[in-house]
C-alpha positions as CSV (number, residue, x, y, z in Angstrom):
1,M,34.8,20.9,-15.7
2,G,34.2,23.2,-18.7
3,A,32.4,21.6,-21.6
4,A,34.7,22.9,-24.2
5,V,37.9,21.8,-22.4
6,G,36.3,18.4,-21.5
7,K,35.3,17.6,-25.1
8,A,38.7,18.7,-26.5
9,A,40.7,16.4,-24.1
10,P,41.6,12.9,-25.3
11,A,39.0,10.2,-24.4
12,K,41.3,8.5,-21.9
13,A,42.0,11.7,-20.1
14,R,38.3,12.6,-19.9
15,L,37.7,9.1,-18.6
16,D,40.4,9.5,-15.9
17,I,38.9,12.7,-14.6
18,A,35.2,11.5,-14.6
19,E,36.1,8.1,-13.2
20,N,38.1,9.7,-10.4
21,T,35.2,12.1,-9.6
22,I,32.7,9.3,-9.3
23,F,34.9,6.9,-7.3
24,Q,36.3,9.5,-4.9
25,R,33.0,11.2,-4.2
26,N,32.3,12.0,-0.5
27,R,28.7,13.2,-1.0
28,G,25.8,12.9,-3.3
29,I,24.4,15.1,-6.0
30,W,21.1,16.3,-4.5
31,D,20.2,17.2,-1.0
32,A,17.0,16.4,1.0
33,A,15.3,19.4,-0.5
34,A,16.1,18.1,-4.1
35,A,18.6,20.9,-4.7
36,C,21.7,20.1,-6.7
37,T,24.7,20.5,-4.4
38,N,27.4,18.7,-6.4
39,E,27.3,19.8,-10.1
40,R,30.8,18.5,-10.6
41,L,29.6,14.9,-9.8
42,L,26.6,15.3,-12.1
43,D,28.9,16.5,-14.8
44,A,31.1,13.4,-14.4
45,V,28.0,11.1,-14.8
46,D,27.2,12.9,-18.0
47,E,30.8,12.6,-19.2
48,I,30.7,8.9,-18.7
49,L,27.5,8.7,-20.6
50,D,28.9,10.7,-23.5
51,L,31.9,8.4,-23.6
52,A,29.8,5.2,-23.4
53,E,27.8,6.4,-26.4
54,A,30.9,7.4,-28.4
55,Q,32.7,4.1,-27.6
56,P,36.2,5.6,-28.2
57,F,38.1,2.5,-27.1
58,P,38.7,-0.9,-28.7
59,A,36.1,-3.5,-27.5
60,A,38.7,-5.7,-25.7
61,S,40.9,-3.0,-24.3
62,A,41.6,-2.2,-20.7
63,A,40.2,1.3,-21.2
64,A,36.9,-0.1,-22.5
65,A,36.6,-2.3,-19.4
66,R,37.3,0.8,-17.3
67,L,34.6,2.7,-19.1
68,D,32.1,-0.2,-18.5
69,S,33.0,-0.2,-14.8
70,A,32.6,3.6,-14.6
71,L,29.2,3.5,-16.3
72,R,28.0,0.8,-13.8
73,A,29.2,3.1,-11.0
74,A,27.5,6.1,-12.5
75,M,24.2,4.2,-12.8
76,S,24.6,2.8,-9.2
77,L,25.0,6.4,-8.1
78,M,21.8,7.4,-9.9
79,M,19.9,4.6,-8.3
80,D,21.1,5.7,-4.8
81,E,20.1,9.3,-5.5
82,F,16.6,8.1,-6.5
83,M,16.3,6.0,-3.3
84,C,17.2,9.0,-1.2
85,L,14.7,11.4,-2.8
86,R,11.5,12.1,-1.0
87,V,8.9,12.1,-3.8
88,W,6.1,12.2,-1.4
89,N,5.8,14.9,1.3
90,A,4.6,13.6,4.7
91,S,6.1,16.5,6.7
92,S,3.3,18.9,6.4
93,H,1.9,19.9,9.8
94,D,-1.7,19.1,8.8
95,L,-0.9,15.5,7.7
96,R,1.3,14.8,10.8
97,L,-1.5,16.2,13.1
98,A,-4.2,14.1,11.4
99,V,-2.3,10.9,11.6
100,D,-1.0,11.5,15.1
101,R,-4.5,12.2,16.4
102,L,-6.0,9.3,14.6
103,A,-3.3,7.0,16.0
104,V,-4.0,8.1,19.5
105,G,-7.8,8.0,19.0
106,A,-7.9,4.8,17.0
107,S,-8.8,2.7,20.1
108,A,-11.7,4.9,21.0
109,N,-15.1,3.2,20.7
110,A,-16.7,6.4,19.3
111,L,-14.1,6.7,16.6
112,W,-14.6,3.0,15.6
113,Q,-18.3,3.5,15.5
114,H,-18.1,6.5,13.2
115,T,-15.6,4.8,10.8
116,F,-17.8,1.6,10.7
117,P,-21.2,2.8,11.7
118,S,-23.0,-0.4,10.9
119,T,-20.9,-2.3,13.5
120,G,-21.7,0.0,16.5
121,D,-19.4,-1.1,19.3
122,R,-21.8,-2.7,21.6
123,S,-20.3,-5.6,23.6
124,S,-22.3,-8.4,24.9
125,S,-22.5,-6.9,28.4
126,A,-21.9,-3.3,28.6
127,S,-22.8,-0.6,26.1
128,T,-25.8,1.6,25.8
129,V,-24.7,3.5,22.7
130,G,-27.8,3.7,20.4
131,R,-28.0,3.5,16.7
132,A,-28.4,7.3,16.3
133,S,-25.4,8.2,18.5
134,A,-23.2,5.6,16.8
135,G,-23.5,7.2,13.5
136,S,-23.5,10.9,14.6
137,P,-20.4,13.0,14.1
138,S,-20.5,14.1,17.7
139,S,-19.8,10.6,18.9
140,A,-16.3,10.7,17.6
141,P,-13.7,12.3,19.9
142,G,-12.8,15.9,19.3
143,D,-12.8,16.9,15.6
144,L,-11.3,13.5,14.4
145,V,-14.4,13.0,12.3
146,G,-13.1,15.6,9.9
147,F,-10.0,13.5,9.3
148,L,-11.9,10.2,8.8
149,D,-13.6,11.2,5.5
150,G,-10.1,11.8,3.9
151,E,-11.2,15.1,2.4
152,F,-8.4,16.9,4.2
153,L,-6.0,15.0,1.8
154,D,-7.4,16.9,-1.2
155,E,-6.2,20.2,0.4
156,L,-2.6,18.9,0.9
157,Q,0.3,18.8,-1.6
158,L,1.4,15.3,-1.1
159,L,3.7,15.3,-4.1
160,C,7.1,17.1,-3.9
161,P,7.4,19.0,-7.2
162,A,11.1,19.6,-6.8
163,S,11.8,15.9,-6.2
164,L,9.7,15.0,-9.3
165,L,11.9,17.2,-11.5
166,V,15.0,15.4,-10.1
167,V,13.4,12.0,-10.8
168,H,12.9,13.2,-14.4
169,E,16.7,14.0,-14.6
170,I,17.6,10.6,-13.1
171,A,15.3,8.7,-15.4
172,H,16.7,10.5,-18.4
173,R,20.2,9.4,-17.7
174,V,19.2,5.9,-16.7
175,I,17.2,5.3,-19.8
176,R,19.9,6.8,-22.0
177,A,22.4,4.3,-20.5
178,G,20.1,1.4,-21.0
179,Y,19.6,0.7,-17.2
180,T,15.8,1.1,-17.2
181,K,15.2,-2.4,-15.9
182,E,17.4,-1.8,-12.9
183,L,15.6,1.4,-12.0
184,V,12.2,-0.3,-12.2
185,Q,13.5,-3.0,-9.8
186,K,14.3,-0.2,-7.3
187,F,10.7,1.0,-7.4
188,T,9.6,-1.9,-5.1
189,N,11.6,-0.7,-2.2
190,S,11.4,3.1,-2.9
191,P,10.3,5.3,0.0
192,C,6.8,6.6,0.3
193,D,6.5,8.5,3.5
194,V,2.8,9.4,3.0
195,L,1.6,5.8,2.9
196,D,4.1,4.7,5.5
197,R,2.8,7.3,7.9
198,F,-0.7,5.9,7.6
199,L,0.6,2.4,8.0
200,S,2.4,3.6,11.2
201,I,-1.1,3.8,12.8
202,F,-1.1,0.0,13.4
203,Q,2.6,-1.0,12.8
204,G,4.1,0.7,15.8
205,E,4.6,-1.1,19.2
206,C,2.5,-4.0,18.1
207,S,3.7,-6.1,21.1
208,R,2.3,-3.6,23.6
209,R,-1.2,-3.5,22.1
210,T,-4.2,-5.7,22.7
211,T,-5.7,-7.8,19.8
212,V,-8.8,-5.5,19.7
213,D,-6.6,-2.4,19.6
214,L,-4.6,-3.7,16.7
215,I,-7.7,-4.7,14.8
216,K,-9.2,-1.2,15.2
217,R,-6.0,0.4,14.1
218,W,-5.6,-1.8,11.0
219,S,-9.2,-1.2,10.0
220,L,-8.7,2.6,10.3
221,A,-5.4,2.5,8.4
222,T,-6.9,0.4,5.6
223,H,-9.8,2.9,5.4
224,L,-7.4,5.9,5.1
225,V,-4.8,4.2,2.8
226,G,-7.5,3.7,0.2
227,K,-8.4,7.3,0.3
228,A,-4.8,8.5,0.2
229,L,-4.0,6.4,-2.8
230,V,-6.6,8.1,-4.9
231,V,-5.3,11.6,-4.0
232,M,-1.7,10.5,-4.7
233,Q,-2.4,8.9,-8.0
234,R,-4.3,12.1,-9.1
235,Q,-1.5,14.4,-8.1
236,L,1.2,12.3,-9.7
237,Y,-0.6,12.1,-13.1
238,T,-1.9,15.7,-13.2
239,H,1.4,17.4,-12.2
240,N,2.5,19.6,-15.1
241,S,6.2,18.7,-15.4
242,P,6.7,16.4,-18.4
243,G,9.9,14.5,-18.6
244,A,11.6,11.1,-19.0
245,F,10.0,9.7,-15.8
246,D,6.5,9.9,-17.4
247,A,7.2,6.6,-19.3
248,L,7.8,4.9,-15.9
249,K,5.0,6.5,-13.8
250,D,2.7,3.5,-14.1
251,E,5.3,1.0,-12.9
252,Y,6.5,3.3,-10.2
253,F,3.0,3.9,-8.7
254,L,2.2,0.2,-9.1
255,A,5.3,-0.8,-7.2
256,I,4.9,1.5,-4.2
257,T,1.1,0.7,-4.0
258,K,1.6,-3.1,-4.3
259,N,4.3,-3.2,-1.6
260,R,2.1,-1.4,1.0
261,I,-1.1,-3.2,0.2
262,L,0.6,-6.6,0.5
263,N,1.9,-5.4,3.9
264,L,-1.7,-4.6,4.9
265,L,-2.9,-8.0,3.7
266,K,0.0,-9.9,5.5
267,F,-1.0,-8.2,8.7
268,A,-4.6,-9.0,8.2
269,D,-3.9,-12.7,7.6
270,D,-2.6,-13.0,11.2
271,F,-6.1,-12.3,12.4
272,T,-7.9,-15.0,10.3
273,S,-7.5,-17.7,12.9
274,I,-9.5,-15.9,15.6
275,T,-12.5,-17.9,16.7
276,S,-13.6,-16.3,19.9
277,H,-17.2,-14.9,19.6
278,E,-16.2,-12.0,21.7
279,K,-14.0,-10.7,18.8
280,L,-16.7,-11.2,16.2
281,I,-17.8,-7.6,15.9
282,Y,-14.2,-6.5,15.4
283,I,-13.5,-9.2,12.7
284,L,-16.6,-8.0,11.0
285,G,-15.0,-4.5,11.1
286,M,-11.9,-5.8,9.4
287,Y,-14.0,-7.6,6.8
288,Q,-15.9,-4.4,6.1
289,A,-12.7,-2.3,5.8
290,L,-11.0,-4.7,3.4
291,S,-14.2,-5.4,1.3
292,E,-14.9,-1.7,0.9
293,A,-11.4,-0.8,0.1
294,A,-10.6,-3.7,-2.2
295,P,-12.4,-2.5,-5.4
296,G,-10.7,0.9,-5.3
297,L,-7.4,-0.7,-4.5
298,L,-7.7,-3.1,-7.4
299,L,-8.2,-0.2,-9.8
300,M,-4.6,0.8,-9.1
301,F,-3.3,-2.5,-10.5
302,T,-3.1,-4.2,-13.9
303,G,-2.2,-7.6,-15.2
304,P,-0.6,-10.2,-12.9
305,H,-0.2,-7.6,-10.1
306,K,-4.0,-7.2,-10.0
307,E,-4.4,-11.0,-10.0
308,L,-2.0,-11.3,-7.1
309,V,-3.7,-8.7,-4.9
310,A,-7.2,-9.9,-5.9
311,E,-6.5,-13.5,-5.1
312,R,-4.8,-12.6,-1.8
313,S,-7.7,-10.4,-0.7
314,E,-10.2,-13.2,-1.6
315,E,-8.2,-15.7,0.3
316,I,-8.2,-13.5,3.4
317,L,-11.9,-12.8,3.1
318,A,-12.6,-16.5,2.7
319,K,-10.6,-17.3,5.9
320,W,-12.5,-14.6,7.8
321,A,-15.8,-16.2,6.6
322,M,-14.8,-19.5,8.1
323,S,-13.8,-17.8,11.3
324,I,-17.1,-15.9,11.4
325,R,-19.0,-19.2,10.9
326,S,-17.2,-20.6,13.9
327,M,-17.8,-17.5,16.0
328,V,-21.5,-17.4,15.1
329,A,-21.8,-21.2,16.0
330,S,-20.1,-20.4,19.4
331,L,-22.3,-17.4,20.0
332,I,-25.6,-19.4,19.3
333,A,-24.4,-22.1,21.7
334,K,-23.7,-19.5,24.3
335,V,-27.1,-17.9,23.8
336,R,-29.0,-21.2,24.0
337,D,-27.1,-22.0,27.2
338,G,-27.9,-18.6,28.6
339,V,-31.6,-19.1,27.7
340,S,-31.7,-22.5,29.3
341,N,-30.2,-21.2,32.5
342,T,-32.6,-18.3,32.5
343,K,-35.7,-20.6,32.4
344,N,-34.6,-22.0,35.7
345,I,-35.0,-18.5,37.4
346,V,-38.6,-18.2,38.6
347,G,-40.5,-14.9,38.7
348,V,-37.6,-12.7,37.3
349,G,-38.3,-10.6,34.2
350,V,-34.9,-10.7,32.4
351,G,-35.9,-9.0,29.2
352,V,-33.7,-9.6,26.1
353,H,-30.6,-11.6,26.7
354,P,-27.4,-9.5,26.2
355,L,-25.9,-12.1,23.9
356,T,-29.1,-12.1,21.8
357,K,-28.6,-8.3,21.3
358,Y,-25.0,-9.0,20.4
359,A,-26.1,-11.7,17.9
360,V,-28.6,-9.4,16.3
361,L,-26.0,-6.6,16.0
362,C,-23.6,-9.1,14.1
363,I,-26.4,-10.3,11.9
364,E,-27.3,-6.7,11.0
365,R,-23.6,-6.2,10.1
366,L,-23.6,-9.3,7.9
367,A,-26.8,-8.1,6.2
368,H,-25.1,-4.9,5.1
369,A,-21.9,-6.6,3.9
370,P,-21.0,-5.0,0.5
371,R,-21.9,-7.1,-2.4
372,H,-18.5,-6.7,-4.0
373,A,-17.0,-8.5,-1.0
374,R,-18.5,-11.7,-2.2
375,P,-16.5,-13.1,-5.2
376,D,-18.3,-13.4,-8.4
377,P,-18.4,-17.0,-9.6
378,R,-18.3,-15.8,-13.3
379,E,-15.1,-13.8,-12.6
380,R,-13.5,-16.9,-11.1
381,R,-14.5,-19.1,-14.0
382,G,-13.0,-16.4,-16.3
383,R,-9.7,-16.5,-14.5
384,R,-9.7,-20.3,-14.7
385,S,-10.4,-20.2,-18.4
386,V,-7.5,-17.8,-18.9
387,A,-5.2,-20.1,-16.9
388,V,-6.3,-23.2,-18.9
389,R,-5.7,-21.4,-22.2
390,S,-2.3,-20.4,-21.0
391,R,-1.4,-23.9,-20.1
392,V,-2.8,-25.2,-23.5
393,A,-0.5,-22.7,-25.2
394,R,2.4,-24.1,-23.4
395,G,1.4,-27.7,-24.2
396,R,0.7,-28.7,-20.6
397,V,-3.0,-29.6,-20.9
398,P,-4.3,-32.4,-23.2
399,G,-6.8,-31.3,-25.7
400,R,-9.8,-33.2,-24.3
401,E,-9.2,-31.8,-20.8
402,A,-8.7,-28.3,-22.1
403,R,-12.0,-28.4,-23.9
404,A,-13.8,-29.7,-20.8
405,S,-12.3,-27.0,-18.7
406,L,-13.2,-24.2,-21.1
407,R,-16.9,-25.1,-21.3
């Protein structure tokens, strides 16, 4: 519709045309490549916004109610368009190749050893892989080592510039209409193909995989997601395309990150009840993956979101600590039983018991546990103090109890 003709028409006629265009649409505004393919529909949205700002109808009239309904429909359309956009590009050949090859090689012992070199992958009975080979690049299958460090992500354009421009247009209209809160709520479930592709390393066909296979895949995915988030955040904030969406970038990135990290933690929680000493080395690998990734991941969050992720991570690490104690106790009992049986064998030089080697390996792993994996008591006291102050402010803690809690 021509701008001059549209503005000259009576408000009711303009509403009729725009309303009909929105409610009778058979396709969206932008295609998968973020190209505008339905300018008439976009013009109708803008017409509704102009009318809503002008308020040409009496407040209690049927026309005013129609305008409100048309505005809600226009904003719903904007939300749908946002959810269909692919802000992140996971279709590049290099990214697909890296993830596909890592997914296939995730179960390989050599790949596990290279990702978590301090664990090795020596079982209690059958591995001769030495310390040197466990940490050498040649021990990983093929050229997968080049993918593990995450540096290949720096060379990829993970952000879709065309889609970001469209997001600016959507945000401009949504903010103008006063529907910012509704758009922010959509962020939680908005697509992020890049992170979802990494999560697919362990999420696909879970029922057909062994426990050890799933543990290795989860540990690898956690390792890579942490690296991908750093690159994604940098590309999002340094992209030179200012617009209305800039005011919402923090909440958007926080939402897509929180959603995926909580999925990682939920999956990890399913493995906190394992007590078999045969799985000890793999649980230690999960512990290492989470404890090393946690500090970087927490930098992505602020306020209550940071508290939630931190507490959830600490809860899972604490559960693993209890499982590890149980596993170590079981392992010690097994070693003692093996030593006792060995003493009954006369004249046989048995050397070092295989389970003893395994125990030493696990102790080595514990000795190298990152310090940041162990919660700082001062930090916990600080959080308790904040909680108590908040309760005092709401009148839920008596003065004497509050003073005692804050000492």
